C-alpha positions as CSV (number, residue, x, y, z in Angstrom):
1,M,0.0,0.0,0.0
2,N,1.2,3.6,-0.7
3,K,3.1,4.8,2.4
4,K,1.7,8.3,2.2
5,L,-1.9,7.0,2.0
6,K,-1.3,4.7,4.9
7,E,0.0,7.7,7.0
8,T,-3.0,9.7,6.0
9,L,-5.4,7.0,7.1
10,I,-3.6,6.6,10.4
11,N,-3.7,10.3,11.0
12,K,-7.4,10.4,10.3
13,I,-8.0,7.5,12.7
14,E,-6.1,9.3,15.4
15,S,-8.2,12.4,14.7
16,V,-11.7,11.0,14.5
17,G,-11.5,7.4,15.6
18,Y,-11.9,4.1,13.8
19,H,-15.7,4.2,13.5
20,K,-16.0,7.6,12.0
21,A,-13.0,7.1,9.7
22,S,-14.7,3.8,8.5
23,K,-17.9,5.7,7.8
24,L,-16.1,8.6,6.0
25,L,-14.2,6.2,3.8
26,G,-17.3,4.0,3.2
27,I,-15.3,0.9,4.0
28,T,-15.7,-1.8,6.7
29,L,-13.6,-1.8,9.9
30,S,-11.9,-4.9,8.8
31,N,-10.8,-3.3,5.6
32,L,-9.6,-0.2,7.4
33,F,-7.4,-2.3,9.7
34,R,-6.2,-4.2,6.7
35,L,-5.2,-1.0,4.8
36,T,-3.4,0.4,7.9
37,G,-1.9,-2.9,9.1
38,Q,-2.5,-1.9,12.7
39,P,-2.6,-4.4,15.6
40,I,-5.9,-5.2,17.4
41,D,-6.2,-5.3,21.2
42,T,-8.9,-7.6,22.3
43,D,-9.8,-5.6,25.5
44,T,-10.7,-2.5,23.5
45,G,-13.7,-4.3,22.0
46,M,-12.4,-3.8,18.4
47,A,-11.7,-7.5,17.8
48,Y,-15.3,-8.3,18.9
49,E,-16.7,-5.5,16.6
50,I,-14.7,-6.7,13.5
51,I,-15.8,-10.3,14.0
52,I,-19.5,-9.3,14.4
53,E,-19.3,-7.0,11.3
54,S,-17.6,-9.7,9.3
55,I,-20.2,-12.4,10.2
56,I,-23.0,-10.0,9.2
57,N,-21.2,-9.2,5.9
58,K,-20.4,-12.9,5.3
59,T,-16.7,-12.3,5.0
60,L,-16.1,-14.9,7.8
61,P,-17.5,-18.5,7.6
62,T,-21.1,-18.7,9.0
63,E,-21.3,-22.4,8.7
64,Y,-19.1,-25.1,10.4
65,K,-19.9,-28.7,10.0
66,E,-23.4,-29.3,11.4
67,F,-23.8,-25.7,12.6
68,N,-25.1,-22.4,11.3
69,I,-23.4,-19.3,12.8
70,S,-25.2,-16.0,13.0
71,T,-25.7,-12.8,15.0
72,N,-28.5,-10.3,15.3
73,F,-29.5,-7.1,17.2
74,D,-28.2,-8.4,20.6
75,G,-24.6,-8.6,19.3
76,V,-24.3,-12.3,20.4
77,V,-22.8,-15.0,18.1
78,Y,-25.1,-18.0,18.0
79,W,-24.4,-21.5,16.9
80,E,-27.5,-23.5,15.8
81,G,-27.3,-27.3,15.2
82,K,-29.9,-29.9,14.4
83,F,-29.5,-33.6,14.8
84,Y,-32.0,-36.1,13.4
85,G,-32.8,-39.4,15.1
86,E,-29.3,-40.2,16.2
87,N,-29.9,-40.5,19.9
88,F,-33.7,-40.7,20.2
89,L,-36.5,-42.1,18.0
90,P,-36.1,-41.6,14.2
91,D,-38.9,-39.0,14.1
92,M,-37.3,-36.8,16.8
93,V,-35.1,-33.8,16.0
94,E,-32.7,-32.3,18.5
95,T,-31.9,-28.5,18.2
96,I,-29.1,-26.9,20.2
97,W,-28.5,-23.1,20.4
98,V,-25.1,-22.1,21.8
99,M,-23.8,-18.6,22.5
100,A,-20.1,-18.3,21.6
101,T,-19.2,-14.6,21.1
102,P,-15.5,-13.9,20.5
103,F,-14.2,-11.4,23.0
104,W,-17.7,-10.5,24.3
105,D,-17.9,-7.1,25.9
106,G,-14.2,-6.4,25.6
107,M,-13.1,-9.7,27.3
108,K,-9.8,-11.3,26.4
109,W,-11.4,-14.7,26.3
110,T,-14.4,-16.2,24.5
111,P,-17.4,-17.5,26.6
112,V,-19.2,-20.6,25.3
113,E,-22.5,-21.3,26.8
114,T,-25.6,-23.3,25.9
115,D,-28.6,-21.1,25.4
116,W,-31.4,-23.6,24.6
117,Y,-31.8,-27.3,23.8
118,S,-35.0,-29.0,22.6
119,L,-36.5,-32.3,21.4
120,V,-39.3,-32.0,18.9
121,N,-41.4,-34.7,17.2
122,R,-41.1,-34.0,13.5
123,D,-44.3,-35.7,12.5
124,D,-46.6,-33.2,14.2
125,N,-44.1,-30.5,15.3
126,T,-44.8,-31.2,19.0
127,L,-42.3,-30.0,21.5
128,I,-41.4,-32.9,23.7
129,A,-39.2,-31.1,26.2
130,E,-36.6,-28.3,26.4
131,I,-33.6,-27.4,28.5
132,E,-32.5,-23.9,29.1
133,G,-28.8,-23.0,29.3
134,G,-26.9,-22.0,32.4
135,G,-23.8,-22.6,34.5
136,D,-23.9,-26.3,33.9
137,Y,-23.1,-25.8,30.3
138,Y,-20.4,-23.1,30.2
139,E,-16.8,-23.0,29.1
140,Q,-14.5,-20.4,27.7
141,L,-11.7,-20.3,25.1
142,D,-8.2,-19.3,26.1
143,E,-7.4,-15.6,26.5
144,V,-5.8,-13.7,23.6
145,D,-4.3,-10.2,24.3
146,L,-3.4,-9.0,20.9
147,F,-3.6,-9.8,17.2
148,S,-0.8,-8.5,15.0
149,N,-3.3,-7.5,12.2
150,V,-6.8,-8.2,11.0
151,D,-5.6,-11.3,9.0
152,D,-4.1,-12.7,12.2
153,L,-7.6,-12.2,13.8
154,F,-9.4,-13.9,10.9
155,S,-6.9,-16.8,11.0
156,W,-7.7,-17.2,14.8
157,Y,-11.4,-17.3,14.0
158,E,-11.0,-20.1,11.4
159,K,-8.2,-22.1,12.9
160,V,-8.8,-21.7,16.7
161,Y,-12.3,-20.4,17.4
162,L,-14.4,-22.6,15.0
163,P,-12.8,-26.0,15.9
164,S,-12.5,-25.2,19.6
165,A,-16.1,-24.1,20.1
166,Y,-17.2,-27.1,18.0
167,E,-15.3,-29.4,20.2
168,I,-16.8,-28.0,23.4
169,I,-20.3,-28.3,22.0
170,M,-20.0,-31.8,20.6
171,N,-17.7,-33.4,23.3
172,N,-19.1,-31.6,26.3
173,F,-22.4,-29.8,26.0
174,L,-24.3,-32.1,23.7
175,P,-23.6,-35.4,25.5
176,K,-24.6,-33.8,28.8
177,L,-27.8,-32.4,27.4
178,Q,-28.7,-35.7,25.8
179,D,-28.2,-37.4,29.2
180,D,-30.3,-34.8,30.9
181,M,-33.0,-35.2,28.3
182,N,-32.9,-39.0,28.7
183,D,-33.3,-38.6,32.4
184,R,-36.4,-36.4,31.9
185,L,-37.9,-39.0,29.5
186,D,-37.1,-41.8,31.9
187,D,-38.8,-39.9,34.7
188,N,-41.8,-39.5,32.6
189,M,-42.0,-43.3,32.3
190,G,-43.0,-43.4,36.0
191,Y,-46.1,-41.4,35.5
192,S,-49.5,-43.0,36.3
193,P,-51.9,-43.4,33.4
194,I,-54.1,-40.6,34.7
195,R,-51.2,-38.2,35.2
196,E,-49.7,-39.1,31.8
197,S,-53.0,-38.3,30.2
198,I,-53.1,-34.9,31.8
199,V,-49.6,-34.1,30.7
200,R,-50.4,-35.2,27.2
201,V,-53.5,-32.9,27.1
202,L,-51.5,-30.0,28.6
203,R,-48.8,-30.5,26.0
204,E,-51.3,-30.5,23.2
205,E,-52.9,-27.3,24.5
206,E,-49.4,-25.7,24.7
207,R,-48.7,-26.8,21.2
208,K,-51.9,-25.3,19.9
209,Q,-51.3,-22.1,21.8
210,F,-47.7,-21.5,21.3
211,L,-46.0,-23.8,18.7
212,K,-48.7,-23.7,16.1
213,P,-51.2,-20.9,16.8
214,S,-54.8,-21.0,15.7
215,P,-55.9,-19.5,12.3
216,K,-57.5,-16.6,14.2
217,I,-54.1,-15.7,15.8
218,V,-52.2,-16.1,12.5
219,N,-54.7,-13.9,10.7
220,G,-54.4,-11.3,13.5
221,I,-50.6,-11.3,13.2
222,I,-50.7,-10.9,9.4
223,S,-53.3,-8.1,9.8
224,R,-50.9,-6.4,12.2
225,L,-48.0,-6.7,9.9
226,N,-50.0,-5.4,7.0
227,K,-51.1,-2.4,9.1
228,V,-47.6,-1.5,10.4
229,F,-45.9,-1.8,7.0
230,S,-48.7,-0.5,4.8
231,D,-47.7,2.2,2.3
232,V,-44.0,1.6,2.6
233,N,-41.8,3.0,-0.2
234,M,-39.3,0.5,-1.6
235,Y,-35.9,1.9,-2.6
236,H,-33.3,-0.2,-4.6
237,I,-29.7,0.6,-3.7
238,E,-26.9,-1.0,-5.6
239,N,-23.9,-0.8,-3.2
240,Y,-21.7,-3.1,-5.2
241,K,-22.2,-5.6,-8.0
242,T,-22.1,-8.2,-5.2
243,R,-24.6,-6.5,-2.9
244,H,-28.0,-4.9,-3.5
245,D,-30.1,-3.4,-0.7
246,F,-33.9,-2.9,-0.8
247,E,-34.9,-0.4,1.8
248,F,-38.6,-0.1,2.9
249,C,-39.3,3.4,4.3
250,K,-42.4,5.1,5.7
251,N,-42.7,8.6,7.2
252,G,-38.9,9.1,7.0
253,K,-38.0,5.9,8.9
254,R,-36.5,2.7,7.6
255,M,-39.0,0.0,8.4
256,M,-37.2,-3.0,6.8
257,N,-34.0,-3.7,4.9
258,L,-33.3,-6.6,2.6
259,I,-29.7,-7.3,1.6
260,L,-29.0,-9.5,-1.4
261,Y,-25.5,-11.0,-1.7
262,F,-24.1,-12.2,-5.0
263,D,-21.1,-14.2,-6.0
264,D,-17.8,-12.3,-5.6
265,N,-15.5,-15.0,-7.0
266,V,-15.7,-13.7,-10.5
267,A,-14.2,-10.8,-12.4
268,Y,-14.7,-7.4,-10.8
269,N,-16.6,-5.9,-13.7
270,T,-19.0,-8.9,-14.0
271,P,-22.6,-7.4,-13.8
272,T,-24.9,-8.6,-11.1
273,S,-27.2,-10.3,-13.6
274,E,-24.4,-12.7,-14.5
275,R,-23.5,-13.5,-10.8
276,E,-24.9,-16.4,-8.8
277,F,-27.3,-15.4,-6.0
278,V,-25.7,-16.4,-2.7
279,E,-28.1,-15.4,0.1
280,S,-30.2,-12.7,1.6
281,H,-30.6,-11.0,4.9
282,L,-33.8,-9.4,6.0
283,S,-33.7,-7.0,9.1
284,I,-36.6,-5.4,10.9
285,P,-36.6,-3.1,14.0
286,K,-37.1,-5.2,17.1
287,M,-39.7,-2.7,18.5
288,F,-42.2,-3.7,15.7
289,V,-41.9,-7.4,16.6
290,D,-42.1,-6.9,20.3
291,T,-45.6,-5.3,20.0
292,I,-46.8,-8.5,18.4
293,F,-45.8,-10.5,21.4
294,K,-47.7,-8.2,23.7
295,F,-51.0,-9.0,21.9
296,F,-50.6,-12.5,20.5
297,P,-49.5,-15.8,22.3
298,V,-47.1,-17.2,19.8
299,R,-43.7,-18.8,20.0
300,R,-40.8,-16.7,18.8
301,N,-39.6,-19.2,16.2
302,Y,-43.1,-19.5,14.7
303,L,-43.5,-15.7,14.5
304,Y,-40.2,-15.4,12.6
305,Y,-41.5,-18.1,10.2
306,L,-44.7,-16.1,9.7
307,I,-42.8,-12.8,9.1
308,E,-40.6,-14.5,6.4
309,E,-43.7,-16.0,4.7
310,W,-45.5,-12.7,4.9
311,F,-42.6,-10.8,3.4
312,E,-42.1,-13.3,0.5
313,T,-45.9,-13.1,-0.2
314,N,-46.0,-9.3,-0.3
315,F,-42.6,-8.2,-1.6
316,L,-40.5,-11.0,-3.1
317,D,-42.1,-11.0,-6.5
318,K,-41.7,-7.3,-7.0
319,I,-38.0,-7.6,-5.9
320,S,-37.4,-10.6,-8.2
321,N,-39.0,-8.7,-11.1
322,E,-36.9,-5.6,-10.5
323,M,-33.7,-7.7,-10.4
324,G,-34.8,-9.8,-13.4
325,R,-34.2,-13.1,-11.5
326,D,-36.2,-16.1,-10.2
327,D,-33.7,-17.4,-7.7
328,I,-34.1,-15.0,-4.8
329,S,-35.3,-16.2,-1.4
330,I,-35.2,-15.1,2.2
331,D,-32.4,-16.9,4.0
332,E,-31.9,-15.0,7.3
333,L,-34.0,-12.8,9.5
334,S,-32.7,-10.5,12.2
335,F,-33.9,-7.6,14.3
336,T,-32.2,-4.2,14.9
337,D,-32.4,-2.2,18.1
338,R,-33.1,1.1,16.4
339,V,-35.2,2.6,13.7
340,D,-32.9,4.5,11.2
341,V,-33.7,7.7,9.3
342,C,-34.5,7.1,5.7
343,V,-34.7,9.4,2.7
344,P,-35.2,8.6,-1.0
345,P,-32.1,7.9,-3.0
346,V,-30.8,10.9,-5.0
347,T,-31.1,9.9,-8.6
348,E,-30.1,13.0,-10.5
349,K,-27.3,15.5,-9.8
350,P,-28.4,19.2,-9.6
351,E,-28.3,21.2,-12.7
352,G,-24.9,22.8,-13.4
353,V,-22.9,20.5,-11.2
354,T,-19.6,19.6,-12.8
355,Q,-17.3,16.6,-12.2
356,D,-15.0,18.9,-10.2
357,D,-17.9,20.0,-8.0
358,M,-18.8,16.3,-7.4
359,I,-15.2,15.4,-6.6
360,K,-15.0,18.3,-4.0
361,V,-18.1,17.0,-2.2
362,I,-16.7,13.5,-2.2
363,M,-13.3,14.5,-0.9
364,K,-14.9,16.7,1.8
365,N,-16.9,13.8,3.2
366,T,-14.5,10.9,2.6
367,L,-10.8,10.2,2.5
368,W,-10.7,9.7,-1.3
369,R,-8.1,11.6,-3.3
370,K,-8.8,13.2,-6.6
371,N,-6.3,11.1,-8.6
372,D,-7.8,7.9,-7.1
373,L,-11.4,9.0,-8.1
374,L,-10.3,9.9,-11.6
375,S,-8.6,6.5,-11.9
376,L,-11.8,4.7,-10.8
377,E,-13.9,6.8,-13.2
378,E,-11.7,5.8,-16.1
379,R,-12.1,2.1,-15.1
380,E,-15.8,2.4,-14.4
381,P,-17.5,5.4,-16.1
382,G,-20.2,6.9,-13.9
383,Y,-18.4,6.0,-10.6
384,I,-17.9,9.5,-9.5
385,E,-21.5,10.6,-10.1
386,K,-22.8,7.5,-8.3
387,L,-20.6,8.1,-5.3
388,Y,-21.5,11.8,-5.3
389,L,-25.3,11.0,-5.3
390,D,-24.8,8.5,-2.5
391,K,-22.9,11.2,-0.5
392,L,-25.8,13.7,-1.0
393,R,-28.2,11.1,0.5
394,N,-25.9,10.3,3.4
395,I,-25.4,14.0,4.2
396,E,-29.2,14.5,4.3
397,M,-29.6,11.5,6.6
398,D,-26.9,12.7,8.9
399,R,-28.6,16.1,9.1
400,L,-31.9,14.5,10.0
401,E,-30.2,12.2,12.6
402,R,-28.6,15.3,14.2
403,E,-32.0,16.9,14.4
404,G,-33.3,13.9,16.2
405,R,-36.0,13.1,13.6
């Protein structure tokens, strides 16, 4: 990397901090650390933030053997694994959720703890029993003080974190949980016929009420979603050829955001239409979902399923048509703690604005240099104008945020 540019970046970081420098440049924290080559202290919280950011952006593995790895609004990294008929009857499925967040809350170590374990009958989706996590199912990975650079951190994630957390889950947590579940099932064998009948009836009532709600409750939830998200405006934002966002806005607030990821293992200038669809990520502010729980008795997982189905029914065809594709689906749902400001994309530059005017605005609000912008414009005509229009929108959103709208 150019030594002068590296010094410029480090000076900017020292002046405004990593987060603002990342925002001004329009690049991720991990890329900022890669460009500057700076070390990462775990107790500053930066290692944690880079890993969370990279899991969300899919630049770190989000699958490991039998497990899916994800994070959401709470900033926790979850491992979810399903096991079919290996330890119980063939029609039973075990599900385990484990919290394993690298360097959580600025720690130098990584806590690994079971969040939830369940046994469900696949034939009728009946919850047989569940075990909540706790101190009996807790371990932690060894402390790390410092990573020499971001690549060192990523190497630790793949070579240490993934296999170590997996070993704890498979060799410690899962066998204990299976033993505990077997004990519960063995205890149930001692029930009297009358008590067993009562338990069976109660389980059925619970299943009807929480696991699979009545049509009346489902219709009420759908009606609520339709009301809250009625009259939203959908804005299509092409961030990169590998990523397209669809923002759903209402009354100046972003109500939902769908991110579509496309294959990045092809030539840089390959258009999105010729790239393979990889996956999608739908996010919704948590406050909208919490209101549903206040009015409707429904299990969280089933509500998430309903939201995905509702979104696909109401919006997916329109998005697919706009993208000119038939392979788009909803792969992941998450919830955000805040409701962000939203303004329509700026699609045309003001009359009389020249290329030099646009470059001045970009340089004022980012760390781009004029020569770099002109080089990018030569390689990809229209790049400067697109970046300029994006900056106009960002400036307006920042203004509204400062005014507290």
